[in-house]
Backbone as numpy.savetxt, mean C-alpha at the origin, in Angstrom:
# Nx Ny Nz CAx CAy CAz Cx Cy Cz
-6.16 -6.75 6.50 -6.44 -5.89 5.32 -5.84 -6.21 4.36
-6.71 -6.45 2.46 -6.27 -6.82 1.79 -5.81 -5.39 0.93
-4.80 -5.75 0.16 -4.50 -4.72 -0.72 -4.21 -4.80 -2.19
-3.59 -4.01 -3.00 -3.42 -4.00 -4.73 -2.11 -3.52 -4.86
-1.90 -3.07 -3.43 -0.25 -2.15 -3.73 0.87 -3.17 -4.72
0.83 -4.44 -4.65 1.86 -5.00 -5.50 1.01 -4.91 -7.06
0.20 -5.42 -6.99 -0.32 -4.99 -8.71 0.07 -3.74 -9.41
-0.62 -2.33 -8.31 -0.89 -1.34 -8.81 0.91 -0.87 -8.93
1.90 -1.44 -7.97 3.41 -1.04 -8.46 3.98 -1.75 -9.86
3.27 -2.71 -10.13 4.01 -3.40 -11.08 3.07 -2.24 -12.57
1.76 -2.04 -12.55 1.30 -1.64 -13.37 1.88 -0.02 -13.57
2.53 0.36 -12.68 3.21 1.72 -12.35 4.77 1.73 -12.47
5.29 0.44 -13.01 6.42 0.04 -13.34 7.53 0.48 -11.91
7.20 0.52 -10.37 7.85 0.74 -9.56 8.13 -0.56 -8.76
9.56 -0.09 -8.59 9.69 -1.82 -6.98 9.54 -1.09 -5.69
9.32 -2.03 -4.85 8.78 -1.60 -3.68 10.15 -0.42 -3.11
11.32 -0.86 -3.15 12.22 0.40 -2.97 11.75 1.99 -3.38
11.69 2.10 -4.95 10.92 3.54 -5.35 9.80 3.70 -4.53
8.67 3.10 -4.44 7.09 3.89 -3.82 8.45 3.72 -2.66
8.68 3.01 -1.88 8.95 3.14 -0.22 9.86 4.66 -0.64
10.48 5.07 -1.34 11.27 6.28 -1.89 10.71 7.09 -1.93
9.80 7.46 -2.92 8.22 8.43 -2.73 7.43 8.74 -1.60
6.87 7.78 -0.79 5.90 7.91 0.46 6.91 7.85 1.92
8.31 7.88 1.42 9.29 8.32 2.71 9.15 7.44 4.08
9.21 5.71 3.26 9.69 4.63 4.35 10.18 3.81 3.99
10.33 2.98 4.63 11.57 1.87 3.85 10.60 0.64 3.13
11.92 -0.22 2.58 11.32 -0.91 1.46 10.78 -2.13 1.90
10.97 -2.59 3.41 10.60 -3.06 4.39 8.98 -3.57 4.88
8.55 -1.54 4.99 7.52 -1.48 4.95 6.55 -1.88 4.13
7.01 -1.00 2.76 5.85 -1.66 1.75 5.68 -2.92 1.57
7.26 -4.27 2.03 6.75 -5.08 1.96 5.77 -5.48 2.79
5.88 -5.36 3.95 5.09 -5.86 5.08 3.34 -5.67 4.91
3.61 -3.83 4.38 2.23 -3.58 3.84 1.44 -4.54 2.73
2.15 -5.13 1.79 1.84 -5.69 0.85 1.34 -7.33 1.29
2.11 -7.81 2.20 2.25 -9.20 2.54 0.81 -9.11 3.99
0.33 -8.21 4.25 -0.87 -7.89 5.52 -0.44 -8.29 6.41
0.96 -7.98 6.78 1.64 -8.09 8.52 1.39 -6.62 8.62
1.30 -5.47 8.15 1.38 -4.06 8.80 0.40 -3.27 8.27
-0.64 -2.64 8.93 -1.64 -1.87 8.46 -1.32 -0.34 8.52
-1.01 0.54 7.19 -0.74 1.84 7.16 -1.48 2.56 7.95
-0.97 3.48 8.59 -1.68 4.68 8.82 -2.37 5.15 7.64
-3.70 6.27 8.00 -4.41 7.02 7.06 -3.73 7.95 6.37
-2.58 8.48 7.03 -1.57 9.52 5.64 -1.20 8.62 4.79
-0.27 7.54 5.65 0.71 6.59 4.63 -0.40 6.10 3.62
-1.34 5.79 3.64 -2.58 4.90 2.89 -2.62 5.89 1.88
-3.13 7.44 2.13 -3.23 8.31 1.40 -2.08 8.47 0.55
-0.79 8.21 0.79 0.47 9.15 0.00 0.43 7.87 -0.85
0.22 6.57 -0.38 0.57 5.09 -1.50 -0.49 5.50 -2.88
-1.61 5.87 -2.40 -2.59 5.98 -3.32 -2.38 6.66 -4.45
-1.77 7.87 -3.30 -1.61 9.11 -4.72 -0.73 8.65 -5.61
0.79 8.38 -5.07 1.31 7.93 -5.83 1.21 6.74 -7.19
0.43 5.82 -6.44 -0.15 4.90 -7.29 -1.69 5.16 -8.27
-1.78 6.47 -8.15 -2.93 6.80 -8.89 -4.41 6.20 -8.94
-4.69 5.61 -7.77 -5.91 5.24 -7.47 -6.43 5.19 -6.43
-7.67 5.41 -6.01 -8.40 5.74 -5.18 -8.09 4.77 -3.70
-7.88 5.54 -2.99 -7.63 4.54 -1.63 -8.38 3.65 -1.37
-9.80 3.56 -1.08 -10.82 2.36 -0.89 -10.75 1.39 -2.21
-10.32 1.96 -3.28 -10.01 0.55 -4.17 -8.63 0.03 -4.10
-7.44 0.62 -3.38 -6.56 0.01 -3.26 -6.21 -1.07 -1.84
-7.27 -0.40 -0.67 -7.51 -1.57 0.60 -8.66 -1.65 0.68
-8.75 -2.65 1.03 -10.42 -3.75 1.30 -10.09 -4.15 2.52
-11.08 -3.98 3.34 -11.32 -4.51 4.66 -11.96 -6.22 4.40
-11.39 -6.56 5.83 -11.81 -8.29 5.80 -12.66 -8.18 6.55
-13.36 -9.16 7.22 -14.65 -9.66 7.91 -13.56 -9.56 9.25
-12.41 -10.41 9.17 -11.55 -10.06 10.15 -11.38 -8.70 10.79
-11.32 -7.56 10.45 -10.59 -6.67 10.18 -11.46 -5.81 11.55
-12.90 -6.34 11.23 -14.37 -5.81 12.16 -14.24 -6.29 13.71
-13.15 -7.37 13.80 -13.53 -8.05 15.14 -12.54 -7.07 16.02
């Protein structure tokens, strides 16, 4: 799953650590999501989108391989 977390974090002047703190996860979790190594739960995706002030469907994008 593609995502724009890194881009939106930069727009909001947030580090991985500060975003992680706001959504109550580790910095490593944010890093893994940004790199596409971890797919967040619905609740976490919604929390991230609220903190970054962007709609969840604009922040995350399904790829063709996600349907398999």
